[in-house]
C-alpha positions in Angstrom: 0.0 0.0 0.0 1.4 3.3 -1.1 0.1 6.8 -1.2 0.9 9.8 -3.4 -0.2 13.4 -2.6 -1.2 15.7 -5.4 -2.6 19.2 -6.1 -5.4 18.6 -8.6 -5.9 22.3 -9.3 -8.7 24.8 -8.6 -11.3 23.2 -11.0 -11.2 20.0 -9.0 -11.8 21.9 -5.8 -14.6 23.9 -7.3 -16.4 20.8 -8.5 -16.0 19.1 -5.2 -17.2 22.2 -3.3 -20.2 22.5 -5.6 -21.3 19.0 -4.8 -21.3 19.7 -1.0 -22.8 23.2 -1.1 -26.0 21.6 -2.4 -26.1 19.2 0.5 -27.7 19.7 3.9 -26.1 21.8 6.6 -24.1 19.0 8.0 -22.0 18.9 4.8 -22.3 22.5 3.6 -21.7 24.6 6.7 -18.0 23.7 7.1 -17.4 25.1 3.6 -19.2 28.4 4.5 -17.2 28.5 7.8 -13.9 28.4 6.1 -14.9 30.4 3.0 -17.6 33.0 3.7 -17.0 34.2 0.1 -19.2 31.2 -0.9 -22.1 31.9 1.4 -23.9 33.8 -1.5 -24.4 30.4 -3.2 -26.2 28.9 -0.1 -29.6 27.6 -1.1 -29.3 28.5 -4.8 -29.1 25.0 -6.2 -32.2 23.7 -8.0 -32.6 19.9 -7.9 -34.4 20.0 -11.3 -31.6 21.9 -13.0 -28.0 21.3 -13.9 -27.2 24.6 -12.1 -24.5 25.3 -14.8 -24.5 29.0 -14.2 -24.1 28.7 -10.4 -21.3 26.2 -10.8 -19.5 28.6 -13.2 -19.8 31.4 -10.7 -18.4 29.1 -7.9 -15.6 28.2 -10.3 -14.6 31.9 -10.6 -14.7 32.4 -6.8 -12.7 29.3 -6.1 -10.1 30.3 -8.7 -9.4 33.5 -6.7 -9.3 31.5 -3.4 -6.9 29.0 -5.0 -4.6 31.7 -6.4 -4.0 33.1 -3.0 -3.3 29.7 -1.5 -1.5 27.9 -4.3 2.0 28.2 -2.8 0.8 26.8 0.5 -0.9 23.9 -1.2 2.2 23.1 -3.2 4.2 23.1 0.0 1.7 20.7 1.6 2.2 18.3 -1.3 5.8 18.1 -0.2 5.4 18.0 3.5 2.4 15.6 3.5 4.3 13.2 1.3 7.4 13.3 3.4 5.3 12.6 6.5 3.6 9.7 4.8 6.9 8.3 3.6 8.2 8.4 7.2 5.4 6.2 8.5 4.5 4.1 5.5 6.3 1.0 6.8 4.6 1.3 10.3 1.2 1.8 8.7 1.5 -1.2 6.5 2.7 -3.3 9.4 -0.1 -2.3 11.7 -2.8 -2.7 9.0 -1.4 -6.0 8.0 -1.8 -7.2 11.5 -5.3 -5.7 12.0 -6.7 -6.9 8.7 -4.8 -10.2 8.7 -3.2 -10.0 5.3 -0.2 -8.3 3.8 -1.4 -4.8 2.9 1.8 -4.1 0.9 0.3 -6.3 -1.8 -2.7 -4.0 -2.4 -3.6 -0.4 -3.1 -0.1 0.7 -4.3 -1.7 3.4 -6.4 -3.6 5.4 -3.8 -3.8 9.2 -4.5 -4.7 11.9 -2.0 -5.8 15.2 -3.6 -5.1 18.3 -1.5 -8.1 20.6 -2.0 -10.0 23.7 -0.7 -12.9 21.5 0.3 -13.0 21.0 4.1 -15.3 18.0 3.4 -12.9 15.3 2.2 -14.7 12.6 0.1 -13.2 9.3 -1.0 -13.7 7.5 -4.3 -13.4 3.7 -3.7 -13.2 2.6 -7.3 -10.8 5.3 -8.3 -8.5 4.7 -5.3 -8.5 8.4 -4.5 -9.5 10.5 -1.6 -9.2 14.2 -0.6 -7.7 16.1 2.3 -8.2 19.8 3.2 -5.2 21.9 2.6 -5.4 23.5 6.1 -4.6 20.1 7.8 -1.3 19.9 9.6 1.2 17.3 8.5 0.1 15.1 11.4 -3.5 15.7 10.6 -2.9 14.5 7.0 -1.8 11.2 8.4 -4.9 11.0 10.7 -7.2 11.6 7.7 -5.3 9.1 5.6 -5.6 6.4 8.2 -9.4 6.9 8.4 -9.8 6.6 4.6 -7.4 3.7 4.2 -9.5 1.8 6.7 -12.4 2.0 4.3 -10.3 0.8 1.3 -9.0 -2.2 3.2 -12.3 -2.9 4.9 -14.2 -3.0 1.6 -11.5 -4.9 -0.1 -12.0 -7.8 2.3 -15.8 -7.2 2.4 -16.0 -7.5 -1.3 -13.9 -10.7 -1.4 -16.1 -12.2 1.3 -19.6 -11.1 0.1 -19.1 -10.4 -3.6 -21.6 -7.6 -3.5 -21.7 -4.3 -5.4 -19.5 -1.2 -4.7 -22.6 0.9 -5.0 -23.7 -0.6 -1.7 -20.6 0.8 0.0 -21.9 4.4 -0.2 -24.3 6.5 1.9 -27.0 5.8 3.0 -26.5 2.0 2.8 -26.3 0.1 6.1 -23.0 -1.4 4.9 -21.6 2.1 4.6 -22.9 3.0 8.1 -21.1 0.0 9.5 -17.9 0.9 7.7 -18.0 4.4 9.2 -18.7 3.1 12.7 -15.9 0.4 12.9 -13.2 2.9 12.0 -13.1 3.5 15.8 -12.4 -0.1 16.6 -9.9 -0.6 13.8 -7.9 2.5 14.6 -7.8 1.8 18.3 -4.2 0.6 18.1 -1.4 1.7 20.3 1.2 2.1 17.6 -1.2 4.0 15.2 -2.2 6.2 18.1 1.3 7.6 18.2 1.0 9.0 14.7 -2.8 9.7 14.7 -3.7 13.1 16.3 -7.4 12.4 16.1 -7.5 9.3 18.3 -8.1 11.2 21.5 -11.3 12.8 20.3 -12.5 9.8 18.3 -11.8 8.4 14.8 -15.4 8.2 13.6 -18.4 10.6 13.2 -19.4 12.1 16.5 -22.9 10.7 16.5 -21.6 7.2 16.8 -20.2 7.8 20.3 -23.5 8.9 21.7 -25.6 6.2 19.9 -27.6 4.1 22.4 -29.0 0.7 21.5 -31.3 -0.8 24.1 -29.9 1.2 26.9 -26.3 0.5 26.0 -23.8 2.5 23.9 -23.3 1.2 20.3 -19.5 1.2 20.8 -19.8 -1.0 23.9 -21.3 -3.7 21.6 -18.9 -3.2 18.8 -15.9 -3.1 21.1 -17.0 -6.4 22.6 -17.4 -8.0 19.2 -14.1 -6.7 17.9 -12.2 -7.8 20.9 -13.2 -11.5 20.7 -13.2 -12.1 17.0 -11.0 -12.3 13.8 -11.6 -9.5 11.3 -13.7 -12.0 9.2 -15.9 -12.9 12.1 -16.1 -9.2 13.2 -17.5 -8.3 9.8 -20.2 -11.0 10.1 -21.2 -10.4 13.6 -21.1 -6.6 13.5 -23.2 -6.5 10.4 -25.8 -8.8 11.9 -26.0 -6.5 14.9 -26.5 -3.5 12.6 -29.2 -5.2 10.7 -31.0 -6.2 13.9 -30.9 -2.7 15.2 -31.0 -0.7 11.9 -34.1 1.4 12.7 -32.7 2.5 16.1 -29.3 3.3 14.6 -30.6 5.3 11.7 -32.9 7.3 14.0 -29.8 8.6 15.9 -27.7 9.7 13.0 -26.8 13.4 12.5 
């Protein structure tokens, strides 16, 4: 498993930002927080239109934002890459142990795009994911660890269940499980040393408060993870999610 950091340019950032501005506040508000210049586009997207004119206006605004930050982004390409290279061996060793196969043999073409979008999506089939340019070098590793968990998790999941990659995206229950178990998988003493996010949690905040039958969701998942192989953990954790799907979905966001 190897990772290359790149600057994909302002058009990529503009397209990514446009996709999330049209979403609900959970996804769009971080963009407006960091870039109040984009607030004028809030609520303008029409679901029955291609919104071409709005996207073109966003492109112009993002171009100006990018110009004033291009040197910083270019410097992050270098510093993020150097930091990854420093820890690549450790990361492969720990993930090989956790996922119970040699991760050096897969995903040797991962690309992380450094963008202006504070929401950092991943693209499973393309082997790419994004990171916000304001992240620290340590933060870039923390973000990468989170995303790489998904690649490795779904790699094993797909081999096991032979289902469709379309099922691995929101709002699928399979996707919900994959986001929840990031906490169990990254709860590793060696990875904690290079992951600045572990103290505040590796997963979405709502998972930590989620209550199932009077008990925290993570109490259940911790127990299942502790006593099982990764293969059995997939089986048992998913069965648990299916059994409690309604209660879980009602507590999201």
